[in-house]
N, C-alpha and C positions, 0 to 999 in steps of 0.2 A: 914566453910568458913577460908577463914588462913587473918588475920590483915596485919597493916601497925604498924609497932610501931611509932608514930606519938612523934616527938623531939622538940626545940624549933620554928622549922621551918614554923613547917605543921600548917592546923584549927582547933581547936580543933571536933572533933564527929566521926561518924564511917569511916576510911579510906578502905572500898576492896579491896580483889586483885584485881585488875581489869583488871588485865591479864591470871585469866581465863571466865572473860567475852567473853574478844577477841577471845578468844578459845572455849568457845559456840557458842558463833555468826559463829567463822569459821564450824563449826559442821552444824548449821541452813544453812546456804550456802552452803557446799556440800552436806549434805541433801535436798536438794531445787533445784540444778542440778543433782542432781543424781535419784531423787526417780522414773522419767519417761523414760531413761534406764532402770531401774532394771527393771518397770514393764515392759516393753517391752522382759524383759532375761524371766517372767514365764514361766510357765508350766502348762500342765492341770494334772500333772501325781500324785500320790498321793501324792509322798516326792518332793515338790516344796520349794528348801534353800531359794530361792529368798522371796520367799510368804512365810515365816517363818521367814524372818527378817523381813519385811517390817508389820512384823505385829505391831511390835513393833515400828515406827514411828511416826504416833499418838503421843503415847506417851510423844514419847523424842521432839518430835518439842513444849508439852505442857512447859513439863518440862524446856529447854530452855528460852521458854518466859515469861513464868515468872521468873524463875533464873533471867533474865536481867530485868524486873518492877520492880524485890524489889531491884537489884540492882541499878537500872534505880534513884527508888524513895529513897535508904538510900543518894546519890550523892546526887539527889537535896535538901533535908532536908538537907543537913549535909549546902549547898555553898545558900539558902534563896531560894528556888527556881529558882534558875540558867532554869532555862530550859524554863520558861514562856517570859524570855527574846527572843527566835524565837519564830518573830510568820509568820515560813510561813509553809506548810505540807510539811510531813518529806515521803510520801505513801501514795496509794491506794488502797481501801479495798471494794473488789466483794461483795454482799451484796446477792447476790442470784445469783446461777455459772448458772444457766438455763440463765439466763438476762446477760449474760457479760458485762451491755454499763449499766445497775446499779451501778457505784461505788459511793462511800463515799469516806467524802478526811480524810486522818488522821492529825495531829496535835499530838506536842506534849505535 
């Protein structure tokens, strides 16, 4: 991962390349929005190019989420637990897809 070279105006600590983080978040959003549409294009034929591509979707999802969490943690450690100042929820997690009403609030 490329790092920012600190100068006299920056805080000490790790300065990850946030452009990579933004690009990964873009990939994550496009994956979420495209996944259902791609699934609708799948066929039952032996050679299904969409199915072949979608087999990697879950691994890519985990990679992006893990990379984003690591980057956020590095920034939070550098900035003295900056994220704890936000006392709001940032999303919801459906813990059981067979019961979509079973939702857990997520915070930072």
